[in-house]
C-alpha positions as CSV (number, residue, x, y, z in Angstrom):
1,X,11.1,8.1,-6.0
2,X,9.5,5.4,-3.9
3,X,6.0,4.3,-5.0
4,X,3.4,5.8,-7.2
5,X,0.1,4.4,-8.4
6,X,-2.0,5.6,-11.3
7,X,-5.4,4.4,-12.7
8,X,-7.1,5.0,-16.0
9,X,-10.3,3.9,-17.8
10,X,-8.5,2.2,-20.7
11,X,-5.1,1.1,-21.8
12,X,-4.7,3.9,-24.4
13,X,-5.1,6.7,-21.8
14,X,-3.0,4.8,-19.3
15,X,-0.2,4.4,-21.9
16,X,-0.3,8.2,-22.6
17,X,-0.3,9.1,-18.9
18,X,2.6,6.7,-18.2
19,X,4.6,8.1,-21.1
20,X,4.0,11.7,-19.9
21,X,4.9,10.7,-16.4
22,X,8.2,9.0,-17.4
23,X,9.1,11.9,-19.6
24,X,8.5,14.3,-16.7
25,X,10.6,12.2,-14.4
26,X,13.5,12.1,-17.0
27,X,13.3,15.8,-17.5
28,X,13.6,16.5,-13.7
29,X,16.2,13.7,-13.3
30,X,14.0,11.6,-11.0
31,X,15.1,8.0,-11.1
32,X,12.6,5.1,-11.0
33,X,13.3,1.4,-10.4
34,X,12.6,-0.6,-13.5
35,X,11.9,-3.8,-11.4
36,X,9.0,-2.1,-9.6
37,X,7.4,-0.7,-12.8
38,X,4.2,-2.5,-13.7
39,X,1.8,-1.5,-16.4
40,X,-1.8,-2.6,-17.2
41,X,-2.3,-4.9,-14.2
42,X,-5.6,-5.7,-12.4
43,X,-4.0,-6.1,-9.0
44,X,-1.1,-4.4,-7.3
45,X,0.6,-4.3,-3.8
46,X,0.8,-0.6,-2.7
47,X,1.7,0.8,0.6
48,X,0.8,-2.3,2.6
49,X,-2.5,-2.8,0.7
50,X,-3.8,-4.8,-2.2
51,X,-5.4,-2.6,-4.8
52,X,-7.5,-4.3,-7.4
53,X,-10.7,-4.0,-9.4
54,X,-12.4,-5.6,-6.4
55,X,-11.3,-2.7,-4.2
56,X,-8.7,-2.1,-1.5
57,X,-7.8,-4.6,1.2
58,X,-5.0,-5.1,3.7
59,X,-2.0,-7.1,2.4
60,X,-2.2,-10.5,4.2
61,X,1.6,-10.5,4.5
62,X,1.5,-7.3,6.4
63,X,-1.1,-8.4,8.9
64,X,0.1,-12.0,9.3
65,X,1.7,-11.3,12.7
66,X,-1.5,-9.8,14.1
67,X,-3.7,-12.5,12.6
68,X,-1.5,-15.3,13.9
69,X,-1.1,-13.8,17.4
70,X,-2.5,-16.3,20.0
71,X,-5.6,-15.4,21.8
72,X,-4.8,-14.6,25.5
73,X,-6.3,-17.0,27.9
74,X,-5.6,-15.3,31.2
75,X,-6.8,-11.8,32.1
76,X,-3.4,-10.6,33.2
77,X,-1.9,-11.4,29.8
78,X,-4.3,-8.9,28.1
79,X,-2.6,-5.6,27.4
80,X,-4.7,-2.5,26.5
81,X,-2.8,-0.4,24.0
82,X,-4.1,3.1,24.3
83,X,-2.9,6.5,25.5
84,X,-5.1,8.1,28.2
85,X,-6.4,11.5,27.3
86,X,-6.1,12.7,30.9
87,X,-5.2,11.1,34.1
88,X,-8.2,9.9,36.2
89,X,-6.1,9.4,39.4
């Protein structure tokens, strides 16, 4: 199993849901990485995003290369990344 994310209203229901999930995984012989298991956190990195009580945002480590890319200063250095729908020539 790679990554899963669960959210509950309170710790008691989160604990019950986590216990049921872990029991189901054990029953079906699905292994989970202990080092990746987190419980009752306010912020988590998940699938390239930061998920928190403030909402969902891009993980700064994942977009660092794009954010740090230098601004082109000559028109011939600008590359348009798109796939034409149909040829116009």
